[in-house]
Backbone as JSON, one array per atom type, in Angstrom:
{
  "sequence": "XXXXXXXXXXXXXXXXXXXXXXXXXXXXXXXXXXXXXXXXXXXXXXXXXXXXXXXXXXXXXXXXXXXXXXXXXXXXXXXXXXXXXXXXXXXXXXXXXXXXXXXXXXXXXXXXXXXXXXXXXXXXXXXXXXXXXXXXXXXXXXXXXXXXXXXXXXXXXXX",
  "N": [[145.38, 112.41, 127.79], [147.98, 112.18, 128.89], [149.03, 114.7, 128.3], [147.6, 116.33, 130.03], [148.54, 115.47, 132.53], [151.26, 116.17, 132.27], [150.96, 118.94, 132.06], [149.93, 119.55, 134.59], [152.09, 118.82, 136.23], [153.95, 120.75, 135.5], [152.88, 122.99, 136.7], [153.56, 123.39, 139.3], [155.3, 124.97, 142.12], [158.14, 127.05, 141.34], [161.49, 125.73, 141.32], [163.56, 125.92, 144.26], [166.51, 127.62, 144.21], [169.63, 128.09, 145.46], [172.16, 130.31, 145.31], [175.74, 130.83, 145.51], [178.18, 130.28, 148.16], [179.13, 129.24, 151.44], [181.81, 129.23, 153.56], [182.96, 127.48, 151.78], [180.92, 125.7, 151.23], [178.4, 124.93, 149.08], [174.82, 125.28, 148.46], [172.99, 125.02, 146.38], [170.34, 123.4, 144.81], [168.41, 122.84, 147.32], [167.41, 119.82, 148.97], [165.61, 119.73, 150.98], [163.23, 121.93, 152.32], [161.76, 123.72, 154.71], [159.34, 125.38, 156.82], [158.22, 126.65, 159.94], [156.9, 127.25, 163.23], [159.28, 129.38, 164.72], [161.09, 129.24, 162.58], [162.78, 129.0, 159.37], [164.13, 126.75, 157.15], [166.69, 125.35, 155.11], [168.08, 122.51, 153.61], [170.65, 120.42, 152.33], [170.24, 117.71, 152.21], [167.82, 115.06, 151.78], [165.26, 115.24, 153.87], [162.61, 114.34, 156.12], [159.77, 115.89, 157.76], [159.73, 114.96, 160.4], [162.45, 114.47, 160.87], [163.45, 116.96, 161.46], [163.72, 117.72, 164.1], [166.12, 118.42, 165.24], [166.57, 121.12, 164.92], [167.38, 124.24, 166.31], [167.34, 127.34, 168.14], [169.77, 128.18, 169.22], [172.95, 126.58, 169.07], [175.19, 124.09, 170.37], [178.49, 124.7, 170.1], [180.47, 122.81, 170.39], [179.4, 120.37, 169.81], [177.92, 118.23, 167.41], [174.75, 118.83, 165.9], [173.43, 116.76, 164.67], [173.55, 113.26, 163.67], [174.23, 112.81, 161.12], [175.66, 113.9, 158.0], [175.34, 117.2, 156.66], [174.53, 120.22, 154.83], [173.31, 123.38, 155.55], [170.96, 126.14, 155.69], [169.64, 128.34, 157.94], [166.99, 130.3, 159.16], [166.04, 132.11, 161.97], [163.5, 133.39, 163.93], [163.02, 135.91, 166.46], [160.57, 135.96, 167.63], [157.76, 133.74, 168.42], [156.66, 132.68, 166.17], [156.91, 132.58, 162.57], [156.49, 135.34, 160.32], [154.93, 137.21, 157.63], [156.82, 139.5, 155.6], [159.59, 141.86, 155.25], [162.81, 141.35, 156.32], [165.71, 142.3, 158.07], [168.91, 140.79, 158.7], [171.02, 141.75, 160.03], [173.22, 142.6, 162.72], [171.57, 143.03, 165.82], [169.11, 142.13, 164.84], [165.65, 141.09, 164.48], [165.53, 138.69, 163.21], [167.64, 135.97, 162.72], [170.28, 134.64, 160.75], [171.77, 131.56, 159.89], [174.43, 129.74, 158.6], [175.09, 126.39, 158.27], [177.06, 123.44, 158.71], [177.61, 119.99, 158.84], [180.09, 117.73, 158.82], [181.44, 114.64, 158.78], [181.02, 114.46, 161.54], [182.05, 116.83, 162.52], [181.1, 120.12, 163.34], [180.18, 123.15, 161.88], [179.34, 126.51, 162.16], [178.12, 129.52, 160.89], [177.31, 132.93, 161.26], [174.9, 135.1, 159.85], [175.76, 138.28, 158.64], [174.88, 140.47, 157.25], [172.18, 141.55, 155.16], [168.96, 140.45, 153.8], [165.86, 138.8, 154.47], [163.01, 137.99, 152.76], [159.7, 137.32, 153.19], [157.18, 136.58, 151.23], [154.67, 135.35, 150.81], [152.62, 133.21, 152.8], [150.94, 130.29, 153.6], [148.75, 129.18, 156.04], [149.8, 126.32, 157.56], [150.7, 125.44, 155.11], [152.32, 126.34, 152.12], [155.21, 128.44, 152.01], [156.55, 131.32, 150.48], [159.26, 133.22, 149.17], [162.24, 135.26, 149.25], [165.83, 135.73, 149.55], [168.94, 137.28, 150.49], [171.93, 136.93, 151.77], [174.81, 137.83, 153.54], [177.7, 136.44, 154.93], [180.04, 137.52, 155.71], [183.01, 138.92, 154.32], [185.2, 137.13, 153.93], [183.97, 134.72, 154.26], [181.56, 134.17, 152.8], [178.42, 133.98, 150.92], [174.83, 133.48, 150.62], [172.17, 133.32, 148.31], [168.85, 133.56, 147.15], [166.66, 134.16, 144.64], [164.1, 133.35, 144.61], [162.24, 131.31, 146.79], [160.63, 128.34, 147.94], [158.95, 126.83, 150.57], [157.79, 124.12, 152.55], [155.3, 123.67, 155.11], [156.18, 122.6, 158.41], [155.35, 120.93, 161.27], [157.08, 120.17, 163.22], [158.99, 121.98, 163.81], [159.77, 123.86, 166.33], [159.83, 126.44, 168.84], [162.64, 126.48, 170.92]],
  "CA": [[145.55, 112.28, 129.23], [149.36, 112.47, 129.22], [149.25, 116.14, 128.25], [147.03, 116.9, 131.26], [149.48, 115.16, 133.61], [152.43, 117.02, 132.07], [150.57, 120.32, 132.37], [149.82, 119.66, 136.05], [153.42, 118.76, 136.8], [154.59, 122.02, 135.23], [152.21, 124.07, 137.4], [154.01, 123.49, 140.68], [156.17, 126.12, 142.36], [159.49, 127.0, 140.77], [162.44, 125.14, 142.28], [164.4, 126.8, 145.05], [167.92, 127.54, 143.84], [170.42, 128.97, 146.32], [173.48, 130.54, 144.73], [176.79, 131.19, 146.45], [178.65, 129.27, 149.1], [179.61, 129.76, 152.72], [182.91, 128.37, 154.04], [183.2, 126.46, 150.77], [179.77, 124.8, 151.12], [177.25, 125.41, 148.3], [173.54, 124.62, 148.73], [172.38, 124.69, 145.08], [168.92, 123.11, 144.94], [168.27, 122.04, 148.55], [166.43, 118.74, 148.92], [164.64, 119.97, 152.05], [162.91, 123.33, 152.61], [160.62, 123.74, 155.63], [159.13, 126.5, 157.72], [157.3, 126.35, 161.03], [157.32, 127.93, 164.46], [160.08, 130.57, 164.41], [162.18, 128.85, 161.7], [162.76, 128.63, 157.96], [165.39, 126.04, 157.01], [167.01, 124.69, 153.85], [169.1, 121.5, 153.85], [171.03, 119.74, 151.09], [169.85, 116.3, 152.31], [166.38, 114.82, 151.77], [164.78, 114.93, 155.22], [161.18, 114.59, 156.31], [159.47, 116.81, 158.85], [160.13, 114.31, 161.66], [163.9, 114.6, 161.01], [163.83, 118.34, 161.74], [163.71, 118.0, 165.54], [167.43, 118.93, 165.65], [166.65, 122.57, 164.72], [167.38, 125.01, 167.56], [167.71, 128.76, 168.02], [171.21, 128.19, 169.45], [173.58, 125.26, 169.02], [176.44, 123.9, 171.13], [179.58, 124.7, 169.12], [181.33, 121.66, 170.6], [178.7, 119.12, 169.5], [177.13, 118.21, 166.19], [173.33, 118.69, 166.19], [172.91, 115.56, 164.02], [174.5, 112.17, 163.46], [174.4, 112.7, 159.67], [176.26, 115.07, 157.37], [174.44, 118.07, 155.9], [174.8, 121.64, 154.7], [172.01, 124.02, 155.7], [170.78, 127.56, 155.97], [168.52, 128.46, 158.87], [166.54, 131.6, 159.64], [165.33, 131.98, 163.22], [162.84, 134.62, 164.4], [162.97, 136.1, 167.9], [159.19, 135.67, 168.02], [157.45, 132.31, 168.44], [156.17, 132.28, 164.84], [157.34, 133.35, 161.42], [155.45, 136.22, 159.78], [155.26, 137.8, 156.34], [157.48, 140.79, 155.65], [160.97, 141.98, 154.84], [163.55, 141.35, 157.58], [167.17, 142.36, 158.07], [169.57, 139.83, 159.59], [172.22, 142.43, 160.53], [173.29, 142.99, 164.13], [170.59, 142.46, 166.75], [167.82, 142.07, 164.14], [164.67, 140.13, 165.0], [165.73, 137.44, 162.49], [169.04, 135.58, 162.61], [170.59, 133.67, 159.7], [172.91, 130.71, 160.2], [174.87, 128.73, 157.65], [175.57, 125.29, 159.09], [177.54, 122.25, 158.01], [178.12, 118.87, 159.61], [180.86, 116.85, 157.95], [182.2, 113.68, 159.58], [180.85, 114.75, 162.96], [182.49, 118.19, 162.84], [180.02, 121.08, 163.14], [180.59, 124.53, 161.6], [178.19, 127.43, 162.14], [178.45, 130.91, 160.59], [176.17, 133.82, 161.46], [174.69, 136.13, 158.85], [176.19, 139.61, 159.1], [174.15, 141.5, 156.54], [171.26, 141.04, 154.16], [167.53, 140.44, 154.08], [164.94, 137.71, 154.19], [161.67, 138.48, 152.44], [158.64, 136.32, 153.13], [156.15, 137.23, 150.43], [153.38, 134.71, 151.1], [152.65, 131.98, 153.59], [149.64, 129.72, 153.85], [148.72, 128.48, 157.32], [149.94, 124.88, 157.37], [150.97, 125.16, 153.7], [153.56, 126.76, 151.47], [155.76, 129.78, 152.19], [157.38, 131.74, 149.35], [159.99, 134.45, 149.42], [163.58, 135.39, 148.69], [166.81, 136.21, 150.52], [170.3, 137.59, 150.06], [172.58, 136.99, 153.07], [176.26, 137.81, 153.57], [178.26, 135.91, 156.17], [181.34, 138.15, 155.86], [183.79, 138.92, 153.08], [186.05, 135.94, 153.82], [183.18, 133.51, 154.52], [180.71, 133.92, 151.64], [177.02, 134.42, 150.95], [173.78, 132.68, 149.99], [171.12, 134.14, 147.72], [167.79, 132.91, 146.37], [165.69, 135.12, 144.12], [162.8, 132.76, 144.92], [162.23, 130.03, 147.49], [159.36, 127.76, 148.35], [159.16, 125.92, 151.69], [156.59, 123.46, 153.07], [155.11, 123.77, 156.56], [156.57, 121.45, 159.23], [154.92, 121.17, 162.65], [158.15, 119.71, 164.12], [159.89, 123.11, 164.04], [159.19, 124.57, 167.46], [160.77, 127.27, 169.61], [163.28, 125.7, 171.98]],
  "C": [[146.98, 112.63, 129.66], [149.63, 113.96, 129.22], [148.69, 116.84, 129.48], [147.98, 116.67, 132.43], [150.72, 116.04, 133.48], [152.13, 118.47, 132.39], [150.48, 120.53, 133.87], [151.18, 119.65, 136.72], [154.13, 120.1, 136.62], [154.0, 123.18, 136.0], [152.65, 124.22, 138.85], [154.91, 124.7, 140.87], [157.52, 125.93, 141.67], [160.42, 126.36, 141.79], [163.19, 126.23, 143.05], [165.84, 126.56, 144.62], [168.67, 128.57, 144.67], [171.81, 129.09, 145.72], [174.46, 130.96, 145.82], [177.25, 130.01, 147.27], [179.17, 129.97, 150.34], [180.62, 128.76, 153.25], [183.21, 127.23, 153.07], [182.06, 125.49, 150.56], [178.65, 125.43, 150.29], [175.98, 124.69, 148.74], [172.82, 124.24, 147.43], [170.87, 124.57, 145.18], [168.74, 122.23, 146.18], [167.17, 120.99, 148.4], [165.36, 118.88, 149.98], [164.48, 121.47, 152.25], [161.64, 123.34, 153.44], [160.54, 125.08, 156.35], [158.14, 126.04, 158.79], [157.81, 126.97, 162.31], [158.11, 129.16, 164.09], [161.18, 130.31, 163.38], [161.79, 128.71, 160.24], [164.11, 127.97, 157.74], [165.48, 125.32, 155.67], [168.18, 123.75, 154.11], [169.38, 120.76, 152.55], [170.71, 118.24, 151.1], [168.33, 116.18, 152.28], [165.91, 114.35, 153.14], [163.27, 115.11, 155.28], [160.98, 115.46, 157.54], [159.91, 116.24, 160.2], [161.62, 114.49, 161.93], [164.34, 115.97, 161.48], [163.88, 118.68, 163.23], [165.06, 118.51, 166.05], [167.51, 120.46, 165.6], [166.46, 123.3, 166.04], [167.69, 126.47, 167.25], [169.22, 128.9, 168.24], [171.71, 126.75, 169.5], [174.82, 125.25, 169.9], [177.56, 123.77, 170.1], [180.47, 123.47, 169.23], [180.68, 120.34, 170.21], [177.89, 119.26, 168.22], [175.65, 118.06, 166.54], [172.7, 117.44, 165.57], [173.97, 114.48, 163.97], [174.69, 111.9, 161.97], [174.99, 114.0, 159.13], [175.2, 115.88, 156.63], [175.04, 119.46, 155.8], [173.44, 122.32, 154.76], [172.1, 125.51, 155.92], [169.52, 127.67, 156.81], [168.25, 129.93, 159.19], [165.75, 131.36, 160.92], [164.79, 133.34, 163.67], [162.91, 134.7, 165.91], [161.59, 135.77, 168.44], [158.95, 134.16, 168.01], [156.99, 131.79, 167.08], [156.83, 133.12, 163.76], [156.17, 134.2, 160.93], [155.9, 136.74, 158.42], [155.94, 139.14, 156.54], [158.9, 140.73, 155.14], [161.81, 142.19, 156.1], [165.05, 141.42, 157.34], [167.69, 141.26, 158.99], [170.81, 140.45, 160.23], [172.11, 142.74, 162.02], [172.31, 142.27, 165.01], [169.2, 142.4, 166.13], [166.94, 140.98, 164.74], [164.74, 138.79, 164.29], [167.22, 137.18, 162.37], [169.18, 134.55, 161.49], [171.82, 132.88, 160.1], [173.17, 129.78, 159.03], [175.52, 127.63, 158.49], [176.07, 124.16, 158.21], [178.0, 121.24, 159.05], [178.8, 117.95, 158.61], [181.71, 115.94, 158.82], [182.14, 113.94, 161.06], [181.3, 116.13, 163.38], [181.39, 119.17, 162.45], [180.61, 122.48, 162.95], [179.34, 125.37, 161.48], [178.7, 128.84, 161.89], [177.18, 131.74, 160.7], [176.11, 134.87, 160.36], [175.03, 137.49, 159.41], [175.39, 140.73, 158.47], [173.21, 140.83, 155.54], [169.83, 140.99, 154.65], [166.88, 139.12, 153.72], [163.6, 138.35, 153.89], [160.72, 137.3, 152.35], [157.45, 136.99, 152.46], [154.77, 136.67, 150.71], [153.61, 133.5, 151.99], [151.22, 131.56, 153.88], [149.7, 128.96, 155.17], [148.75, 126.97, 157.07], [150.28, 124.48, 155.95], [152.33, 125.66, 153.25], [153.92, 128.2, 151.84], [156.62, 130.08, 150.96], [158.06, 133.05, 149.68], [161.32, 134.47, 148.71], [164.52, 135.82, 149.8], [168.14, 136.47, 149.83], [171.09, 137.87, 151.34], [174.1, 136.9, 152.92], [176.72, 137.32, 154.94], [179.65, 136.47, 156.45], [182.15, 137.97, 154.59], [184.61, 137.65, 152.89], [185.27, 134.64, 153.94], [182.27, 133.17, 153.34], [179.3, 134.4, 151.83], [176.12, 133.38, 150.31], [172.71, 133.63, 149.5], [170.13, 133.25, 146.99], [166.82, 134.0, 145.94], [164.27, 134.65, 144.38], [163.04, 131.51, 145.74], [160.81, 129.63, 147.8], [159.67, 126.75, 149.46], [157.82, 125.38, 152.17], [156.51, 123.65, 154.58], [155.53, 122.48, 157.24], [156.2, 121.76, 160.67], [155.96, 120.7, 163.67], [159.19, 120.8, 164.38], [159.26, 123.98, 165.12], [160.26, 125.4, 168.17], [161.33, 126.44, 170.74], [164.45, 126.46, 172.55]]
}
């Protein structure tokens, strides 16, 4: 019986590992990875879907979007929903990438300047899988994941 349980545990998706750092903030193995509405987001803190109501297409640079510290990477689509495909984040692309950090109430946001997000598969109300490689500028840094897995969250809505 134990061997069956161990085999089942090993059959889950590979862990999401994000290499690199932006503004000195690494993400490593994010504790939260969600997609829904026009967003895909990775956060270094363990949050549930309900906690994701802070996610926005645009943020007020003078105010922290949360009352807790976190480091995150957010992709936002111009459309109302995410879709499968390969997307550039450069310039006025239909997908924007943001590296965000809240530390002691101070909010830092960096915009992706170059790179791609690839959404390989997505199950309606289920799991999304893909990869990305995003540069935030030579002096700022980059994030890359050869593979990611994100769960659906119905609390991520266009706003």
